[in-house]
N, C-alpha and C positions, 0 to 999 in steps of 0.2 A: 542635531546639525551631525554627531558622529552616528545617528541612527540614519538617518537619510546615508552618510558616506559604506557604512556597511550593508545596506541594505544595496547600493550600486553594483559591490565588488559578490556578493553572496548570490546563490542562486534558490530560483523556487521551483519548488516538488511538486506533482502530485502526484498522488500511488495510489493503483486502484489494487490491493491487497488480497489477492481471491486466492480462493482454493485450488485454483485447479491453472487461473492466470495471476502475472504478475504484469500489471502496465503500471510505465513511468515516461512521466510528461513533465520537460524542462520547459518554462518559459523563456518563448523567444523561437524555442527549436519544433516544439510536437513532440510526439510520440516518441522516445529515445527508444525503449526497452518494452518486447512483449515475449517476455518467458515463464516459461513451467513455472510454477512455485515450489520446487524441488531444492533441496539441499542434500549436497552427499559430502561425509564427513569422516576422518581416520576417530577412531573410538580408542584407540591408541595414546593419541597426540591430542587431541581433542579441534584440530587444525579443518578449517572446510577445502577440502579440493577442488569441488565446484560447484555451481549454482546454475541453473536454470537447466536447457537443454541438455547442455552436458550431464550434468546431474539425473535430470530424468531417464538419458543415456545407460543410464549404471542404475538405475532400477532390476534389481532381480539377479542382474549379471555380478556383483561384487566381491571381491575375497571377505575373511570373515573379519579383517579388521576393520572395513568399510560399510556405512550405512546409510542407505540412500533414504531419503524419508521427505514428506510435505509437513511442515510446518505447522498449517494451517486447515482444519476442519471445519465444516460447516462454514465458513465466513468469517470463524474466528480462532483465536490463536491457540494452538493444542503445546504445543512447544517454545515455551519463548525464548531459550535460551537461542534456539536454532533461527527464531522467527531474527530476534536479533543480528549476525551473524549475518542471514541474509540481506535485510536492510543493508548493514556496513558493507556489504561485496555493489550492492545496488549503489548506494552514496557514491561508494568510490567509482565505481565507471561510469557514473554521469555527472559526477561534480569535475570540476577543476581546480580541486585543490590545493592549497600551500598551504606553508607556516602561517602567512599570513592574510588568509580568504577566511569568510568566517563560514560559519557553520549555516547548511540552509535550510529553510524553510518549507514544513512538509505539510502538503491536506492530504490526509490518508482517507479512503471510502471506507465505509463501513456499513454492512447487513442493518436495516433498520428494526429496530427491538432489540439493539444486543444490549447488554445490563453494563452499570455502571462499572465494574469490576471488569469486564470484557475491554471498554470503551475506556479504561486506564491501563489496560495491559498494552492495547497499541500504544498510544503517547508512550509509556515508561518503554516500549521496544526501539520505538523511534529515537529515545532524546539518547537511551544508550548507543546506537548505533551512530549516534551523532549529529542528530537535526536541533537546530537550535531554539524552534517554535515549532509547536504541531498543530494540527485544525482537524480538527474529523468534521467530516460531512457522511450523512448518511447517502447510499447507493441510487434509492429513487430520485433524491434530490439532484446527483450529478448526473443521472444520466438525462434530466429535464436540463439543465441548464449546459450540456454537451451537443443535446438533439436543436438546443437554441430555441426552448419553449418559452412562453413571455410567462414565464412563474410571475410574476408581481400582481397580474390583473387580475379581474373577479373572475373569469373564465376560470373552472377548474380542468383539469387534465390528469388522466389515470396514466400512469409511466410502471413498466411491465419490465423490470432489469434480472436477466435471464443467465446466472452466472455458473460456475461449475459446482459450486456447492450452497447454492443460495439462491433462491428466487426471489426477488422482492418485488412488491406488487403495494403502489401508494398515491392516493388521489392530493396533488400541488394546486396549491389555490393562494394570490395572497401572500406571496414570496414563501412558503413554508410548508410545512406536508399535514395535510387535514386528517386523514387518516392514514396508515401503512402495516402492509403483513411482510414475515418473512416464511 
């Protein structure tokens, strides 16, 4: 009962956490954010100054105490702390958060063939950023669902997901990935 009430007020969020771009989908609203995955931070205070396009505009033009960086490399987290702070800013900008609203449930795309350590890093980053529950889905499977392919049938579908840091190729059939590479 309590879980049903909690689900009425929480937001379900889907995130494509890419090397070059972050896409954020909110249930009932569609894609609400399409931003570069760049974070600008003040090295002295540790405070995040800008995220996304505003931070990308700072690349190479910052004073000595400000660093602008990509917290993801090759589709996986390269700087855990920066990724957490970037996700916190994203959650704040898309969630209707108040003291009484529960944390969002989040689905995050990961490249096919990521290790368990890399998966755990993504889950931990999202939970530290404020997610209540985190689910991972391989990028080719998410692309197939987004394209409206019938993935449950016995017919195989070859999906190529071309991203800024990785390209994932998979054959999908009977509701799952038959073979994939990144």
